[in-house]
MMTF fields as JSON, N, C-alpha, C and O atoms, coordinates in Angstrom:
{
  "mmtfVersion": "1.0.0",
  "mmtfProducer": "UNKNOWN",
  "numBonds": 515,
  "numAtoms": 516,
  "numGroups": 129,
  "numChains": 1,
  "numModels": 1,
  "chainsPerModel": [1],
  "groupsPerChain": [129],
  "chainIdList": ["A"],
  "bondAtomList": [4, 2, 8, 6, 12, 10, 16, 14, 20, 18, 24, 22, 28, 26, 32, 30, 36, 34, 40, 38, 44, 42, 48, 46, 52, 50, 56, 54, 60, 58, 64, 62, 68, 66, 72, 70, 76, 74, 80, 78, 84, 82, 88, 86, 92, 90, 96, 94, 100, 98, 104, 102, 108, 106, 112, 110, 116, 114, 120, 118, 124, 122, 128, 126, 132, 130, 136, 134, 140, 138, 144, 142, 148, 146, 152, 150, 156, 154, 160, 158, 164, 162, 168, 166, 172, 170, 176, 174, 180, 178, 184, 182, 188, 186, 192, 190, 196, 194, 200, 198, 204, 202, 208, 206, 212, 210, 216, 214, 220, 218, 224, 222, 228, 226, 232, 230, 236, 234, 240, 238, 244, 242, 248, 246, 252, 250, 256, 254, 260, 258, 264, 262, 268, 266, 272, 270, 276, 274, 280, 278, 284, 282, 288, 286, 292, 290, 296, 294, 300, 298, 304, 302, 308, 306, 312, 310, 316, 314, 320, 318, 324, 322, 328, 326, 332, 330, 336, 334, 340, 338, 344, 342, 348, 346, 352, 350, 356, 354, 360, 358, 364, 362, 368, 366, 372, 370, 376, 374, 380, 378, 384, 382, 388, 386, 392, 390, 396, 394, 400, 398, 404, 402, 408, 406, 412, 410, 416, 414, 420, 418, 424, 422, 428, 426, 432, 430, 436, 434, 440, 438, 444, 442, 448, 446, 452, 450, 456, 454, 460, 458, 464, 462, 468, 466, 472, 470, 476, 474, 480, 478, 484, 482, 488, 486, 492, 490, 496, 494, 500, 498, 504, 502, 508, 506, 512, 510],
  "bondOrderList": [1, 1, 1, 1, 1, 1, 1, 1, 1, 1, 1, 1, 1, 1, 1, 1, 1, 1, 1, 1, 1, 1, 1, 1, 1, 1, 1, 1, 1, 1, 1, 1, 1, 1, 1, 1, 1, 1, 1, 1, 1, 1, 1, 1, 1, 1, 1, 1, 1, 1, 1, 1, 1, 1, 1, 1, 1, 1, 1, 1, 1, 1, 1, 1, 1, 1, 1, 1, 1, 1, 1, 1, 1, 1, 1, 1, 1, 1, 1, 1, 1, 1, 1, 1, 1, 1, 1, 1, 1, 1, 1, 1, 1, 1, 1, 1, 1, 1, 1, 1, 1, 1, 1, 1, 1, 1, 1, 1, 1, 1, 1, 1, 1, 1, 1, 1, 1, 1, 1, 1, 1, 1, 1, 1, 1, 1, 1, 1],
  "groupList": [{"groupName": "UNK", "atomNameList": ["N", "CA", "C", "O"], "elementList": ["N", "C", "C", "O"], "formalChargeList": [0, 0, 0, 0], "bondAtomList": [1, 0, 2, 1, 3, 2], "bondOrderList": [1, 1, 2], "singleLetterCode": "X", "chemCompType": "L-PEPTIDE LINKING"}],
  "groupTypeList": [0, 0, 0, 0, 0, 0, 0, 0, 0, 0, 0, 0, 0, 0, 0, 0, 0, 0, 0, 0, 0, 0, 0, 0, 0, 0, 0, 0, 0, 0, 0, 0, 0, 0, 0, 0, 0, 0, 0, 0, 0, 0, 0, 0, 0, 0, 0, 0, 0, 0, 0, 0, 0, 0, 0, 0, 0, 0, 0, 0, 0, 0, 0, 0, 0, 0, 0, 0, 0, 0, 0, 0, 0, 0, 0, 0, 0, 0, 0, 0, 0, 0, 0, 0, 0, 0, 0, 0, 0, 0, 0, 0, 0, 0, 0, 0, 0, 0, 0, 0, 0, 0, 0, 0, 0, 0, 0, 0, 0, 0, 0, 0, 0, 0, 0, 0, 0, 0, 0, 0, 0, 0, 0, 0, 0, 0, 0, 0, 0],
  "groupIdList": [1, 2, 3, 4, 5, 6, 7, 8, 9, 10, 11, 12, 13, 14, 15, 16, 17, 18, 19, 20, 21, 22, 23, 24, 25, 26, 27, 28, 29, 30, 31, 32, 33, 34, 35, 36, 37, 38, 39, 40, 41, 42, 43, 44, 45, 46, 47, 48, 49, 50, 51, 52, 53, 54, 55, 56, 57, 58, 59, 60, 61, 62, 63, 64, 65, 66, 67, 68, 69, 70, 71, 72, 73, 74, 75, 76, 77, 78, 79, 80, 81, 82, 83, 84, 85, 86, 87, 88, 89, 90, 91, 92, 93, 94, 95, 96, 97, 98, 99, 100, 101, 102, 103, 104, 105, 106, 107, 108, 109, 110, 111, 112, 113, 114, 115, 116, 117, 118, 119, 120, 121, 122, 123, 124, 125, 126, 127, 128, 129],
  "secStructList": [7, 2, 2, 2, 2, 2, 2, 2, 2, 2, 2, 2, 2, 2, 2, 2, 2, 2, 6, 7, 3, 3, 7, 7, 7, 1, 7, 1, 3, 3, 3, 3, 1, 1, 6, 6, 1, 7, 1, 7, 7, 3, 3, 3, 3, 3, 1, 1, 7, 5, 7, 7, 1, 1, 6, 6, 5, 7, 7, 5, 7, 6, 6, 7, 3, 3, 3, 3, 3, 3, 3, 3, 7, 7, 7, 6, 6, 7, 7, 7, 3, 3, 3, 3, 3, 3, 3, 7, 4, 4, 4, 4, 4, 4, 6, 6, 7, 3, 3, 3, 3, 3, 4, 4, 4, 3, 3, 3, 3, 3, 3, 7, 7, 1, 7, 7, 3, 3, 3, 3, 7, 7, 4, 4, 4, 4, 3, 3, 7],
  "xCoordList": [152.754, 152.311, 151.737, 150.776, 152.3, 151.785, 150.517, 149.701, 150.339, 149.177, 147.855, 146.938, 147.727, 146.472, 146.204, 145.051, 147.251, 147.084, 146.544, 145.674, 147.063, 146.605, 145.153, 144.357, 144.812, 143.431, 142.483, 141.416, 142.838, 142.009, 141.836, 140.746, 142.907, 142.84, 141.893, 141.078, 141.99, 141.114, 139.652, 138.77, 139.397, 138.03, 137.487, 136.322, 138.314, 137.894, 137.558, 136.569, 138.354, 138.074, 136.799, 136.007, 136.589, 135.369, 134.147, 133.098, 134.274, 133.156, 132.762, 131.574, 133.747, 133.447, 132.765, 131.821, 133.209, 132.606, 131.263, 130.473, 130.988, 129.714, 128.555, 127.407, 128.833, 127.775, 127.294, 126.178, 128.101, 127.74, 126.578, 126.519, 125.659, 124.469, 124.277, 124.348, 124.036, 123.664, 122.144, 121.467, 121.621, 120.182, 119.643, 120.402, 118.343, 117.686, 117.969, 117.985, 118.19, 118.442, 117.144, 116.068, 117.262, 116.103, 115.874, 114.771, 116.913, 116.823, 118.013, 119.021, 117.882, 118.964, 119.911, 121.044, 119.455, 120.278, 120.175, 119.219, 121.201, 121.19, 121.779, 122.507, 121.442, 121.951, 122.908, 122.581, 124.094, 125.127, 125.736, 125.461, 126.561, 127.265, 128.559, 129.118, 129.05, 130.268, 130.202, 129.31, 131.136, 131.121, 131.287, 130.88, 131.872, 132.067, 130.999, 131.027, 130.076, 129.03, 129.638, 129.09, 130.764, 131.434, 131.095, 131.341, 130.54, 130.16, 128.74, 127.868, 128.515, 127.176, 126.338, 126.717, 125.201, 124.29, 123.544, 123.4, 123.073, 122.247, 122.169, 122.64, 121.556, 121.224, 119.708, 118.99, 119.243, 117.806, 117.539, 118.425, 116.325, 115.889, 114.803, 113.85, 114.953, 113.975, 112.649, 112.594, 111.58, 110.232, 109.589, 108.658, 110.087, 109.521, 110.591, 111.634, 110.326, 111.235, 111.085, 109.99, 112.179, 112.167, 113.034, 114.21, 112.449, 113.161, 113.551, 112.696, 114.835, 115.353, 114.772, 114.887, 114.148, 113.593, 114.647, 114.415, 115.814, 116.913, 118.221, 118.239, 119.304, 120.631, 120.973, 122.012, 120.145, 120.388, 120.022, 120.47, 119.223, 118.653, 119.314, 120.02, 119.069, 119.529, 118.315, 117.267, 118.474, 117.461, 117.631, 118.751, 116.522, 116.576, 115.524, 114.473, 115.833, 114.931, 114.417, 115.127, 113.198, 112.592, 113.5, 113.984, 113.725, 114.545, 116.025, 116.794, 116.426, 117.831, 118.25, 117.478, 119.503, 120.041, 120.578, 121.196, 120.339, 120.773, 121.592, 121.139, 122.792, 123.601, 123.166, 123.225, 122.734, 122.263, 123.407, 123.923, 123.803, 124.897, 124.425, 125.1, 123.272, 122.74, 121.226, 120.644, 120.617, 119.176, 118.917, 119.326, 118.236, 117.925, 116.872, 115.932, 117.042, 116.045, 114.965, 115.219, 113.753, 112.722, 112.283, 112.145, 112.074, 111.507, 109.99, 109.442, 109.33, 107.873, 107.235, 107.492, 106.418, 105.727, 106.551, 106.062, 107.793, 108.665, 108.691, 108.319, 109.127, 109.268, 110.49, 111.348, 110.549, 111.678, 112.62, 112.244, 113.84, 114.813, 116.059, 116.511, 116.599, 117.865, 118.837, 118.424, 120.134, 121.118, 121.797, 122.004, 122.137, 122.772, 123.273, 123.239, 123.734, 124.274, 123.658, 123.458, 123.362, 122.718, 123.752, 124.887, 123.335, 124.181, 123.311, 122.271, 123.745, 123.083, 123.954, 124.499, 124.087, 124.86, 124.25, 124.955, 122.957, 122.275, 122.47, 122.397, 122.719, 122.843, 124.198, 124.279, 125.254, 126.599, 127.009, 127.902, 126.381, 126.729, 126.309, 126.785, 125.442, 124.987, 125.745, 125.621, 126.518, 127.211, 128.187, 128.885, 128.225, 129.148, 128.576, 129.159, 127.47, 126.827, 125.972, 125.097, 126.233, 125.474, 124.479, 124.822, 123.244, 122.2, 121.045, 121.062, 120.049, 118.891, 117.786, 117.71, 116.939, 115.756, 114.76, 115.168, 113.453, 112.466, 112.629, 112.761, 112.619, 112.762, 111.615, 111.773, 110.48, 109.32, 109.493, 108.715, 110.508, 110.741, 111.577, 111.793, 112.055, 112.923, 112.468, 111.767, 112.886, 112.686, 114.072, 114.895, 114.318, 115.621, 115.738, 114.937, 116.732, 116.847, 117.942, 117.84, 118.991, 120.085, 120.697, 121.119, 120.746, 121.413, 122.824, 123.04, 123.796, 125.195, 125.676, 126.665, 124.998, 125.404, 124.197, 123.237, 124.261, 123.245, 123.759, 122.982, 125.084, 125.699, 125.484, 125.899, 124.842, 124.582, 125.063, 125.177, 125.339, 125.775, 124.822, 124.595, 124.262, 123.404, 124.269, 124.85, 124.343, 125.161, 124.367, 123.445, 124.716, 124.021, 124.4, 125.524, 123.466, 123.765, 124.428, 124.328, 125.095, 125.709, 125.222, 124.559, 125.54, 125.183, 125.798, 125.226, 126.964, 127.63, 126.848, 127.023, 125.99, 125.158, 124.146, 123.629, 123.866, 122.845, 123.42, 122.704, 124.702, 125.446, 125.198, 125.229, 124.953, 124.74, 125.822, 126.213, 126.298, 127.371, 126.817, 127.572],
  "yCoordList": [137.278, 136.041, 135.077, 134.366, 135.039, 134.176, 134.735, 133.978, 136.05, 136.691, 136.192, 135.858, 136.13, 135.607, 134.155, 133.764, 133.366, 131.975, 131.889, 131.07, 132.736, 132.773, 133.23, 132.68, 134.225, 134.728, 133.636, 133.45, 132.923, 131.835, 130.735, 130.185, 130.416, 129.395, 129.821, 129.02, 131.068, 131.575, 131.579, 131.194, 132.011, 132.016, 130.593, 130.357, 129.66, 128.257, 127.708, 126.989, 128.028, 127.573, 128.198, 127.517, 129.487, 130.145, 129.562, 129.407, 129.241, 128.654, 127.308, 127.014, 126.488, 125.176, 125.318, 124.58, 126.24, 126.385, 127.093, 126.989, 127.798, 128.493, 127.518, 127.887, 126.277, 125.281, 124.739, 124.226, 124.839, 124.313, 125.108, 126.331, 124.393, 125.025, 124.583, 123.395, 125.554, 125.219, 125.167, 126.179, 123.967, 123.768, 124.045, 124.131, 124.181, 124.405, 123.245, 122.083, 123.576, 122.544, 121.778, 122.37, 120.476, 119.63, 119.502, 119.166, 119.768, 119.683, 120.409, 120.645, 120.757, 121.451, 120.496, 120.863, 119.271, 118.296, 116.927, 116.627, 116.1, 114.735, 113.81, 114.235, 112.536, 111.495, 110.632, 110.183, 110.407, 109.621, 108.619, 108.654, 107.733, 106.761, 107.303, 106.728, 108.422, 109.08, 110.543, 110.94, 111.342, 112.785, 113.141, 114.227, 112.258, 112.513, 111.873, 112.038, 111.16, 110.423, 109.458, 109.261, 108.862, 107.95, 106.485, 105.628, 106.19, 104.814, 104.537, 105.403, 103.35, 102.955, 102.67, 101.859, 103.344, 103.114, 101.797, 101.028, 101.557, 100.382, 100.052, 100.798, 98.906, 98.481, 98.516, 98.26, 98.833, 98.858, 98.305, 98.283, 97.866, 97.367, 98.29, 98.617, 98.704, 99.604, 98.891, 97.797, 99.527, 98.964, 99.301, 98.626, 100.339, 100.795, 101.624, 101.934, 101.973, 102.84, 104.275, 104.704, 104.999, 106.42, 107.147, 106.825, 108.124, 108.933, 110.252, 110.98, 110.545, 111.748, 113.014, 113.198, 113.888, 115.125, 116.192, 117.08, 116.111, 117.029, 116.382, 115.234, 117.12, 116.552, 116.213, 115.601, 116.586, 116.212, 114.757, 114.171, 114.182, 112.859, 111.814, 112.148, 110.537, 109.439, 108.663, 108.648, 108.025, 107.114, 105.781, 105.312, 105.179, 103.81, 102.976, 103.475, 101.719, 100.772, 99.757, 99.383, 99.323, 98.342, 97.12, 96.577, 96.697, 95.531, 95.84, 94.983, 97.04, 97.424, 97.616, 98.097, 97.222, 97.417, 98.842, 99.353, 99.48, 100.85, 100.885, 100.412, 101.442, 101.694, 103.043, 104.046, 103.091, 104.321, 104.929, 104.297, 106.163, 106.85, 107.874, 108.105, 108.495, 109.461, 109.517, 109.124, 110.019, 110.207, 111.644, 112.073, 112.388, 113.766, 113.797, 113.003, 114.722, 114.925, 115.796, 116.955, 115.249, 115.976, 117.269, 117.339, 118.277, 119.547, 119.37, 118.463, 120.222, 120.136, 120.306, 121.289, 119.362, 119.403, 118.933, 118.938, 118.528, 118.08, 116.564, 115.891, 116.036, 114.596, 114.073, 114.838, 112.752, 112.106, 111.594, 110.748, 112.117, 111.742, 111.155, 111.599, 110.154, 109.555, 109.755, 109.981, 109.673, 109.708, 108.364, 107.691, 107.986, 106.695, 106.501, 107.402, 105.3, 104.896, 103.556, 102.7, 103.379, 102.145, 101.104, 101.429, 99.857, 98.76, 97.723, 97.32, 97.304, 96.225, 95.855, 96.735, 94.588, 94.162, 94.717, 94.949, 94.922, 95.393, 96.894, 97.359, 97.657, 99.112, 99.583, 100.505, 98.951, 99.282, 100.71, 101.255, 101.331, 102.708, 103.699, 104.835, 103.309, 104.197, 103.986, 104.799, 102.921, 102.624, 103.746, 104.265, 104.105, 105.126, 106.534, 107.431, 106.746, 108.056, 108.145, 107.31, 109.156, 109.331, 110.464, 111.54, 110.199, 111.209, 110.867, 109.85, 111.72, 111.563, 110.779, 110.72, 110.184, 109.474, 109.467, 109.575, 109.342, 109.285, 107.994, 106.911, 108.114, 106.946, 105.958, 104.762, 106.446, 105.579, 104.666, 103.731, 104.929, 104.138, 102.894, 102.09, 102.725, 101.591, 100.892, 101.465, 99.644, 98.872, 98.609, 97.928, 99.151, 98.964, 97.503, 97.022, 96.805, 95.367, 94.982, 93.945, 95.797, 95.474, 96.752, 97.618, 96.869, 98.008, 97.588, 96.518, 98.457, 98.151, 98.79, 98.343, 99.821, 100.495, 101.056, 101.514, 101.013, 101.653, 102.999, 103.849, 103.188, 104.453, 105.48, 105.275, 106.573, 107.608, 108.96, 109.19, 109.837, 111.194, 112.134, 111.985, 113.098, 114.105, 115.333, 115.911, 115.717, 116.862, 117.788, 117.344, 119.063, 119.988, 119.731, 119.327, 119.967, 119.877, 121.193, 122.212, 121.134, 122.337, 122.503, 121.617, 123.611, 123.812, 122.768, 122.427, 122.252, 121.223, 119.91, 119.112, 119.674, 118.476, 118.516, 117.473, 119.677, 119.828, 120.489, 121.136, 120.317, 120.881, 120.026, 118.797, 120.692, 119.979, 120.364, 121.528, 119.379, 119.603, 119.704, 119.893],
  "zCoordList": [28.978, 28.356, 29.394, 29.1, 30.588, 31.647, 32.269, 32.796, 32.216, 32.821, 32.207, 32.957, 30.874, 30.306, 30.703, 30.884, 30.837, 31.249, 32.676, 32.969, 33.554, 34.945, 35.008, 35.771, 34.217, 34.191, 33.697, 34.281, 32.657, 32.145, 33.181, 33.336, 33.884, 34.924, 36.037, 36.494, 36.477, 37.539, 37.101, 37.869, 35.876, 35.353, 35.285, 35.603, 34.878, 34.816, 36.182, 36.328, 37.187, 38.543, 39.088, 39.741, 38.828, 39.276, 38.592, 39.217, 37.324, 36.583, 37.187, 37.314, 37.561, 38.143, 39.492, 39.773, 40.336, 41.649, 41.586, 42.525, 40.521, 40.398, 40.246, 40.493, 39.844, 39.684, 41.021, 41.107, 42.058, 43.363, 43.941, 43.817, 44.573, 45.112, 46.558, 46.873, 47.427, 48.802, 48.843, 48.666, 49.082, 49.106, 50.51, 51.475, 50.603, 51.888, 52.837, 52.43, 54.099, 55.106, 55.372, 55.463, 55.493, 55.793, 57.289, 57.72, 58.092, 59.555, 60.163, 59.498, 61.426, 62.127, 62.842, 63.152, 63.105, 63.824, 63.163, 62.448, 63.43, 62.919, 63.974, 64.871, 63.838, 64.725, 63.914, 62.815, 64.47, 63.792, 64.768, 65.967, 64.237, 65.063, 65.629, 66.562, 65.066, 65.542, 65.13, 64.38, 65.612, 65.36, 63.886, 63.475, 63.082, 61.657, 60.78, 59.56, 61.366, 60.635, 59.618, 58.534, 59.974, 59.049, 59.322, 58.473, 60.486, 60.806, 60.326, 60.414, 59.827, 59.395, 60.639, 61.484, 60.737, 61.856, 61.703, 62.653, 60.476, 60.254, 58.769, 57.911, 58.504, 57.139, 57.03, 57.997, 55.843, 55.598, 54.205, 53.349, 53.995, 52.7, 52.167, 52.874, 50.92, 50.31, 50.111, 49.55, 50.578, 50.453, 49.112, 48.674, 48.473, 47.203, 46.486, 47.061, 45.244, 44.504, 45.006, 45.37, 45.021, 45.357, 44.341, 44.169, 43.675, 42.683, 43.352, 43.857, 43.348, 43.995, 43.357, 42.145, 44.157, 43.604, 43.309, 42.489, 43.977, 43.698, 44.137, 44.583, 44.007, 44.211, 45.667, 45.915, 46.619, 48.016, 48.278, 49.263, 47.415, 47.617, 46.721, 45.769, 47.047, 46.191, 45.702, 46.347, 44.563, 44.045, 44.745, 44.949, 45.108, 45.635, 44.911, 44.509, 44.761, 44.093, 45.106, 46.04, 44.918, 45.812, 45.957, 44.964, 47.19, 47.475, 47.631, 48.066, 47.284, 47.364, 48.83, 49.659, 49.122, 50.464, 50.573, 49.639, 51.721, 51.955, 53.242, 54.284, 53.168, 54.352, 54.912, 54.201, 56.165, 56.797, 57.609, 58.531, 57.262, 57.95, 58.966, 59.97, 58.72, 59.678, 59.548, 58.537, 60.608, 60.638, 61.049, 62.128, 60.184, 60.515, 61.609, 61.606, 62.544, 63.589, 62.971, 62.641, 62.807, 62.055, 62.74, 63.961, 61.92, 62.379, 62.434, 61.807, 63.172, 63.279, 61.907, 61.214, 61.526, 60.247, 59.064, 57.934, 59.298, 58.2, 58.142, 59.103, 57.026, 56.868, 57.609, 58.05, 57.736, 58.391, 57.297, 56.485, 57.29, 56.272, 56.908, 57.963, 56.245, 56.637, 55.486, 54.349, 55.785, 54.706, 54.627, 55.636, 53.425, 53.248, 51.839, 51.001, 51.614, 50.324, 49.96, 50.822, 48.692, 48.25, 47.851, 47.501, 47.912, 47.459, 46.776, 47.297, 45.619, 44.9, 43.709, 43.042, 43.443, 42.273, 40.987, 40.005, 41.004, 39.81, 39.581, 38.443, 40.655, 40.553, 41.06, 41.871, 40.584, 41.062, 40.724, 41.372, 39.727, 39.374, 40.45, 40.448, 41.361, 42.425, 43.733, 44.648, 43.84, 45.092, 45.438, 44.567, 46.696, 47.157, 47.154, 47.763, 46.494, 46.494, 47.758, 47.989, 48.56, 49.799, 49.604, 49.115, 49.996, 49.884, 50.798, 51.492, 50.792, 51.668, 50.98, 49.753, 51.794, 51.328, 52.483, 53.639, 52.196, 53.274, 54.079, 53.508, 55.386, 56.254, 56.046, 56.293, 55.601, 55.377, 54.17, 53.983, 53.349, 52.142, 52.403, 51.496, 53.65, 53.957, 55.235, 56.069, 55.357, 56.58, 57.167, 56.556, 58.348, 58.992, 59.422, 60.224, 58.892, 59.127, 60.109, 60.765, 60.225, 61.138, 61.676, 60.91, 63.009, 63.643, 64.011, 64.579, 63.674, 63.97, 65.258, 65.839, 65.708, 66.941, 67.663, 67.044, 68.97, 69.801, 70.292, 70.726, 70.221, 70.627, 69.531, 68.39, 69.873, 68.876, 69.384, 70.588, 68.446, 68.734, 68.015, 66.814, 68.732, 68.099, 67.833, 68.751, 66.564, 66.181, 65.268, 64.584, 65.254, 64.35, 62.894, 62.597, 62.009, 60.583, 60.161, 60.844, 59.032, 58.475, 57.042, 56.503, 56.436, 55.035, 54.133, 53.097, 54.513, 53.705, 53.677, 52.756, 54.671, 54.667, 53.522, 53.122, 53.001, 51.962, 50.711, 49.947, 50.524, 49.4, 48.159, 48.217, 47.05, 45.788, 44.807, 44.714, 44.08, 43.115, 41.72, 40.767]
}
């Protein structure tokens, strides 16, 4: 009687993890304020709206403040992307979501640290749920 319950539980867990997708890496290295990329490097203001093309990215709205946590080291011929989280009283539903956006879409307004650490990216940096 317990065996079918265990099987159902395992199938349910596998079904949930099957939705996770490892997306293509945007870069091999990134610059952060610490080894865990937990410190905010800078603040930026969005210059225009940006609609996320996939789950690696975040939506930003013109005028919105963005906390920048890391900056990808661009590959040859690739775009320049930063990762961050948005903040705005008007878009509180997006606060706390960290994702990538083109660096050209923001104006960096305040740097919090000059000390940076260059570390390799991992597949988890581009993991989509």
